[in-house]
N, C-alpha and C positions, 0 to 999 in steps of 0.2 A: 504494500500500500504506500502511496506517496503522501507526504505531508501536504496539506492544502496550501495554496498560494496565500501570501499575506494580503489582506484586504487593501485595495488601492486607496480608499479614503483615509485609512489610518496611516498608510505609508506617506501620503502627502502631508498629514499633520506632523508626523515624526520628522520628515525632511525639513519642515519649517522651524523646528526647534534648534536652539544653539547646541553645539556638540559637547561642551564641557559638562553640563548637567547630566547628559546621557552617559558620558564617560565616568562621572561620579557614581551613577547608579550601577553601571556595569562593574566597576571596581568593587563596590559594596556587595553586589550579588556574587561576584566571583570569590570574594573573601569568605562569604557565608557558605556558599555551596561547594565551590571547587577547591579552595585553598587547603582544607584539611587533608585532602588526598595529594596535593601538589607540594606541600611545604617541605617534604623530605628530599625533593629533587635538588640538584646543585644548580642554583640560579646565578652563579657567579659570571657565567658567560653573557648574561643579559643585563647585569647590573649597570645602571646608569643609562640604559638604552630606552628610547621611547618606541613602543610598538603601536601599531594601528590595525584594527579590524574594520575594514570598509564594507559595510552592509549595503551592497549596490542598490537593491530594490527599495531600500528605505532612505537612500541618500544620506546615510549616517556613518560618520567616522568615529570610532571609539578609540581614543588615545590613552595609553596607560603605560606604566612601567611595572616591573616585578622586582621585588627585593625580599629580604629575609622576613619581613612582616606581611608580605602578600602583595596584592595589586594596589596600585595607586593611580588615580586619575591624573592625566596630564593635559595641559591646554593643547588645543589643535596647533599643529606646526609641523616641523620637520621630524617625521618618524624615521627611525633607522630602517625599519622594515614594515611593509604594508601587506596584509592578507586581504584579498578582495574576493567576495563571493556573495551570492544571494542568500537571504535569510533561510530559505528552505534547505539549501546545501549546507549552511553552517549548522542548522539543527540536526540534519542527518549525520554530519560529522561528529557533533557533540554526543549524539545518541549511539555512535558506533554502528550506524546503518550503512555508512559509506566509508571506505578507506581513503585517507587523505591523498595517497598516491593516485588512486583512481580519479578523484576529483581534479587533481592537478593535471593529469595527462588528458582528461576530458575538457580541460580549460574552464572548469567550473570553479576552481580555486586557483587564484594567481598570487604569486609572491613577488613583490617588487621592492627594490632598494637593496639592502644587504641580504642577498639570498642565502649566504652561508649562515648568518644569524637566524634567518627565517627557517631554514632546514633544521638547525639545532633545536629551536623552539618546537617545531613540528614533531621531531623525533622524541623530545622529552614528553610532550603531551601524548604522543602515540604509545609510549611505554606504560601509561597508566591504564589499568583495566577498568572498565565502566562499573563492574560489580564492586571492586575495591573502593572506587570513588564514591559510589552510592552508599556503601556501608559507612563511610566517614561523614556523610551529609547529616546535618542536624535537622531537627523539627520534623522528622518523618519524611523528608524530601526524597531520600534514597529510594524507598519503595515506589513513590510516585514517578520518579524518573524511569525506573525499570518497567513500570506498567505502561508509561508513555512509549518506551522503546518497543515493547511487545505490540502495542496498538499500531504503531507506525510501520512495523516490519512487514 
């Protein structure tokens, strides 16, 4: 089953919003949901680097850095690496329904800028098992993520 497309009226609304508040929300959500499973990774290779996830169909760029305490929102600007994809492909990637290499070779995930850094980040994230990440999620979010994955598969 394919995930539904993002509704166009909501996408237009999101595209009109400034990027920094969205980056703050992304960093806060990432710290709550994903950081417990990611904190044991060696993030020294990305220390001091600004990363960007460009959600193409929302016209939204999420700028952030990663350090020992988790994700931190960064103002829009020069990111060392930019990951570009549509929201549906990013969701499928996060739910482990698509392999990042498949998305990359199908040109549905693009890495721009410091591609070496981008590949390091991709490989670090790819090494995390969804089940292990879900087990570390607070507030009962893990079982919800696994149910969403089964529903979308």
